[in-house]
C-alpha positions in Angstrom: 14.5 -45.0 -3.1 16.5 -48.3 -3.1 17.1 -47.9 0.8 20.7 -47.2 0.4 20.8 -43.7 1.7 19.4 -41.6 4.4 17.8 -38.2 3.2 16.3 -35.8 5.2 14.3 -33.1 3.3 14.1 -29.6 4.9 13.1 -26.2 3.6 15.6 -24.1 1.7 15.7 -21.2 4.2 15.8 -23.7 6.9 18.9 -25.5 5.2 20.6 -22.1 4.4 20.1 -21.2 8.3 21.4 -24.6 9.1 24.6 -24.0 7.4 25.0 -20.1 8.6 24.3 -21.1 12.0 26.7 -24.1 12.0 29.2 -21.8 10.7 28.9 -19.3 13.3 28.9 -22.0 16.3 25.3 -21.8 16.9 24.2 -25.3 17.6 20.1 -24.5 17.1 17.7 -21.9 16.5 14.0 -21.5 16.6 12.2 -20.9 13.4 8.4 -20.4 12.3 9.0 -22.2 9.0 7.3 -25.8 9.1 5.0 -25.2 12.2 2.0 -27.3 11.7 3.6 -29.5 9.1 5.3 -32.7 9.1 8.4 -31.1 10.0 6.9 -30.2 13.4 5.2 -33.7 13.9 7.5 -35.9 12.5 7.1 -39.2 10.7 8.7 -38.2 7.4 10.7 -40.9 5.8 14.3 -40.5 6.0 15.6 -43.9 5.1 13.4 -46.6 3.3 13.6 -50.5 3.3 14.9 -51.9 0.0 11.2 -51.9 -1.4 11.6 -48.3 -1.5 8.1 -48.0 0.2 8.2 -48.9 3.6 10.2 -46.2 6.1 13.0 -47.7 7.9 13.9 -44.3 9.6 11.4 -41.4 10.1 12.0 -37.9 11.2 11.5 -37.1 14.8 9.0 -34.5 16.1 10.6 -31.0 16.6 10.8 -29.1 20.0 7.8 -26.4 19.9 8.3 -22.9 21.7 6.1 -20.0 21.8 7.6 -16.4 21.4 5.2 -13.4 21.8 2.4 -15.6 21.0 3.7 -17.3 18.0 4.8 -21.1 17.8 8.3 -21.7 16.6 10.3 -25.1 15.9 13.8 -25.8 17.1 16.1 -26.9 14.3 19.7 -28.2 14.8 22.4 -26.5 12.8 24.7 -28.5 10.4 28.6 -28.7 10.2 30.6 -30.9 7.9 33.6 -32.5 7.6 34.2 -30.8 4.1 32.7 -28.0 2.3 32.9 -28.2 -1.6 32.0 -24.8 -3.1 32.4 -23.4 -6.5 33.1 -19.9 -7.3 34.3 -17.4 -10.1 37.7 -16.6 -8.4 40.3 -16.7 -5.6 43.5 -14.9 -4.8 46.5 -17.1 -3.4 45.4 -16.4 0.0 41.9 -17.7 -0.5 39.9 -14.7 -0.6 37.1 -15.7 -2.9 34.7 -13.6 -5.3 31.5 -15.0 -6.9 29.5 -13.7 -9.9 26.1 -12.3 -9.7 23.5 -15.0 -8.4 26.2 -17.9 -8.2 26.8 -17.4 -4.5 23.7 -18.9 -3.4 24.5 -21.6 -0.8 28.2 -21.5 -1.3 29.2 -18.9 1.3 27.1 -20.6 4.1 28.3 -24.0 3.0 31.9 -23.0 3.0 31.7 -21.6 6.8 30.2 -24.8 8.0 32.8 -27.2 6.7 35.7 -27.8 8.8 37.8 -27.9 5.8 36.6 -25.8 2.7 37.7 -26.7 -0.7 36.9 -24.0 -3.2 36.7 -24.9 -7.1 37.4 -21.6 -8.9 37.7 -20.5 -12.6 40.7 -18.3 -11.9 43.5 -18.1 -9.3 44.9 -14.3 -9.1 47.6 -12.9 -7.3 46.9 -11.5 -3.7 45.7 -7.9 -4.1 43.6 -8.4 -7.3 40.5 -8.7 -5.7 40.0 -5.3 -3.6 38.9 -5.9 0.2 35.5 -4.6 -0.6 34.9 -7.0 -3.4 35.9 -10.1 -1.2 32.6 -12.2 -0.8 34.1 -15.0 1.0 37.3 -14.2 3.5 40.3 -16.5 3.3 39.7 -17.6 6.9 37.0 -19.7 5.4 39.1 -21.5 2.7 41.4 -24.2 3.3 42.1 -25.5 -0.4 42.0 -23.9 -3.8 41.4 -25.9 -6.9 41.5 -24.5 -10.3 38.5 -25.9 -12.4 39.7 -28.0 -15.2 36.2 -27.6 -16.9 34.7 -24.2 -16.7 31.6 -25.1 -18.9 28.4 -23.6 -17.2 25.4 -25.8 -17.9 22.1 -24.1 -17.9 18.9 -26.0 -16.7 16.3 -23.8 -18.3 17.5 -21.7 -20.9 14.5 -18.9 -20.8 14.6 -15.9 -23.2 12.3 -13.5 -24.6 11.7 -13.1 -28.3 10.5 -9.5 -28.2 6.9 -10.5 -29.0 3.7 -9.4 -27.2 3.3 -11.5 -23.9 0.9 -14.4 -24.2 -0.3 -16.7 -21.4 0.8 -20.1 -22.1 -1.9 -23.1 -22.4 -4.7 -24.0 -24.7 -7.7 -21.7 -25.2 -9.7 -22.8 -22.4 -6.7 -22.9 -19.9 -5.5 -19.2 -21.2 -8.7 -18.0 -20.2 -8.7 -19.2 -16.7 -5.1 -18.5 -16.2 -5.3 -15.1 -17.6 -8.4 -14.4 -15.2 -6.5 -15.6 -12.1 -3.2 -13.6 -12.9 -4.9 -10.4 -13.6 -6.7 -10.4 -10.5 -3.7 -11.7 -8.5 -1.8 -8.3 -10.2 -4.2 -6.1 -8.9 -2.9 -7.0 -5.3 0.6 -5.7 -6.2 1.0 -1.9 -5.3 3.6 0.5 -6.1 6.8 0.2 -4.0 6.1 -3.4 -2.9 8.8 -6.0 -2.2 7.5 -9.1 -3.9 8.4 -13.1 -4.2 6.8 -15.1 -7.0 6.5 -18.8 -7.0 6.7 -20.7 -10.2 3.9 -21.2 -12.6 0.9 -18.8 -12.6 2.5 -16.4 -10.1 5.5 -15.6 -12.3 3.0 -14.1 -15.0 1.7 -11.2 -12.6 4.4 -8.4 -13.5 2.7 -8.6 -17.1 -0.6 -7.3 -15.8 0.3 -4.8 -13.3 -1.6 -1.4 -13.4 -0.2 1.6 -14.9 2.5 3.3 -12.8 3.0 0.3 -10.6 6.7 -0.4 -9.9 7.6 -3.6 -7.7 10.8 -4.9 -6.6 10.9 -8.9 -7.1 13.3 -11.1 -5.2 14.3 -14.5 -5.9 15.3 -16.9 -3.0 18.8 -17.9 -4.5 20.2 -14.2 -3.7 18.7 -11.5 -6.0 16.4 -8.4 -5.1 15.6 -6.5 -8.3 14.6 -9.2 -10.9 14.3 -8.2 -14.2 12.6 -9.8 -17.3 14.0 -12.7 -19.2 17.0 -11.8 -21.5 17.2 -11.9 -25.2 19.5 -14.9 -26.7 22.8 -12.5 -26.8 22.2 -11.5 -22.9 21.8 -15.1 -21.6 24.2 -15.3 -18.7 24.7 -18.5 -16.8 25.7 -16.7 -13.5 22.3 -15.1 -13.5 19.6 -17.4 -12.8 16.6 -17.2 -10.5 15.2 -19.8 -8.0 13.4 -21.6 -10.7 16.8 -22.2 -12.5 15.6 -19.9 -15.5 18.2 -17.4 -17.1 16.9 -13.8 -16.0 18.1 -10.1 -16.1 18.2 -7.7 -13.3 16.7 -4.3 -13.0 18.5 -1.0 -12.1 19.5 -1.0 -8.5 19.6 -4.8 -8.0 21.7 -6.5 -5.6 23.1 -10.0 -5.1 23.7 -11.9 -1.6 23.7 -15.3 -0.2 21.0 -17.8 0.4 20.9 -17.2 4.2 20.5 -13.2 3.7 17.8 -14.0 1.2 15.7 -16.2 3.4 16.4 -13.8 6.3 14.5 -11.0 4.3 11.6 -13.6 4.0 11.7 -15.0 7.6 12.4 -11.4 8.8 8.9 -10.1 7.4 10.6 -7.7 4.8 8.6 -9.3 1.6 5.6 -7.5 1.3 3.5 -10.2 -0.6 4.6 -13.7 -1.7 2.3 -15.3 -4.3 2.5 -19.0 -4.7 0.5 -21.8 -6.5 -1.6 -24.3 -4.5 -2.7 -28.0 -4.6 -5.2 -27.6 -1.8 -6.4 -25.0 0.6 -8.5 -25.5 3.8 -11.3 -23.5 5.3 -8.9 -22.2 7.8 -6.5 -21.2 5.6 -3.9 -24.0 5.6 -1.9 -24.8 2.6 -0.7 -27.8 0.8 1.5 -27.5 -2.3 4.7 -29.3 -1.9 4.2 -33.2 -2.1 1.7 -35.9 -3.1 2.5 -38.9 -1.2 3.6 -41.9 -3.4 5.1 -39.8 -6.0 8.8 -38.6 -6.3 9.4 -35.2 -4.8 12.5 -33.0 -4.9 11.7 -31.3 -1.7 9.7 -28.4 -0.4 12.0 -25.7 -1.7 11.1 -22.3 -0.4 7.5 -22.5 0.0 7.4 -23.2 3.8 9.7 -20.2 4.4 7.6 -18.0 2.2 4.3 -18.7 3.6 5.6 -18.4 7.2 7.5 -15.1 6.5 5.9 -12.9 4.1 3.5 -10.1 5.2 0.7 -11.3 3.0 0.5 -14.8 1.4 -1.7 -15.1 -1.6 -2.3 -18.5 -3.5 -3.3 -18.7 -7.0 -4.7 -22.0 -8.4 -7.5 -23.4 -10.6 -10.7 -24.1 -8.6 -10.7 -27.7 -9.4 -8.4 -30.3 -11.1 -10.1 -32.5 -13.9 -13.3 -31.8 -12.0 -12.0 -32.9 -8.6 -12.3 -30.2 -5.9 -9.1 -28.5 -4.1 -10.8 -26.5 -1.2 -11.7 -28.5 1.7 -12.7 -28.3 5.5 -9.4 -30.0 5.9 -6.4 -30.3 3.5 -5.9 -34.1 2.4 -2.3 -33.6 1.2 0.6 -32.9 3.7 0.6 -29.3 4.9 3.1 -26.4 3.6 1.8 -24.2 6.2 -0.9 -24.0 8.9 -3.2 -21.1 8.6 -0.8 -19.1 6.4 -3.3 -18.3 3.5 -4.5 -14.6 3.5 -6.0 -14.5 0.1 -7.0 -17.4 -2.4 -7.7 -16.3 -6.2 -9.2 -19.1 -8.4 -10.8 -18.8 -11.7 -14.2 -19.0 -10.1 -13.7 -17.0 -7.0 -11.6 -14.8 -4.4 -11.5 -15.8 -0.8 -10.2 -13.8 2.3 -9.0 -15.7 5.5 -8.9 -14.0 8.8 -8.7 -15.5 12.1 -9.5 -18.8 10.8 -12.5 -17.6 9.1 -12.9 -18.0 5.2 -15.1 -15.3 3.5 -15.9 -15.2 -0.1 -15.0 -11.6 -1.5 -15.7 -11.9 -5.2 -17.2 -14.2 -7.9 -15.9 -14.7 -11.5 -17.9 -13.0 -14.3 -18.8 -16.3 -15.9 -19.4 -18.2 -12.6 -22.0 -17.8 -9.7 -22.4 -18.4 -5.9 -24.2 -21.5 -6.6 -21.2 -22.8 -8.9 -18.6 -21.7 -6.2 -20.7 -23.4 -3.6 -21.0 -26.5 -5.6 -17.1 -26.9 -6.2 -16.0 -25.9 -2.9 -15.9 -28.7 -0.4 -16.4 -26.5 3.0 -18.7 -23.8 4.2 -17.5 -20.3 4.0 -19.0 -16.8 4.8 -20.1 -14.4 1.9 -19.3 -11.0 2.0 -22.3 -8.4 2.3 -20.9 -6.4 -0.7 -20.0 -9.5 -2.9 -18.0 -8.5 -6.0 -17.1 -9.8 -9.1 -13.9 -10.0 -11.3 
């Protein structure tokens, strides 16, 4: 923000694929992630003047191409002079092994660097790591450094106390959030593969119908997320994309970030449930940035809304009395026409072919209340329900 550094923000999945493609000798690729957003249109600040407000360099518009009737944007791959990675252990030839979810971007970054330096906790003799347990072959690794400090810092130490689950917030907020999450949980059916965004969406597994079993995915490389651990089972090598300590269910698997986002982009996630800041009448979503406020990036949201088979947005209908559903979003978009279902504390809306239809109204609300707090026109289902 002081104007000393160029920084280009990209979606997490695009970053993973930029690295994977760079390491594979592929100079660029087309992706649906970011279509209709500032990524496609350009103009996003990459470098500021010294005042931290005036853009000195802005992003260029992406080339757009259609495949099978769908828009995609062209992204360049990434290679680096150096790749610096962290792993559990390596043998003396440079074969590398990771622990649990700790591989994330490491494998993809290693391949994208002209010279890869791997910092590891242990260096073991050749043959110690069985061939089918090598996660990164030695051909990608040029230097091995034994870590002097093996302390693993946990950003969000999340544990369960064994007590009955309770929705967070004050009494009024609990009522609103519980209504939203209970309704969202009804959309999750037995056997589904599901990705849940941070906040309200993460509460959904606590309200599944009896007999419903779903498989939860985390963008940093986990399929088969379990509950938060008890204190004695906290593992710094086992965290989710929200940087929280977690457990995994029986049958879980670990993989790289590139493979994780390939699952998402490839349409292998049945449902993604995310929070929202604004939604438009055509199903556009804004949920990653408020101009003028510090932002860490768009994370995996742009990938999720463009890749999941069904996108459900959960949010409170208004914020401090201000409307959040408009004819056109006022905030920068996360995705264009990506919302399939919007669940608020007042209503449930469906979006099809750019048309917004009210399906259900909350028991303590009314059609008139929903209309008064929604800043766009919408159709009303013939068999309007309640929840």
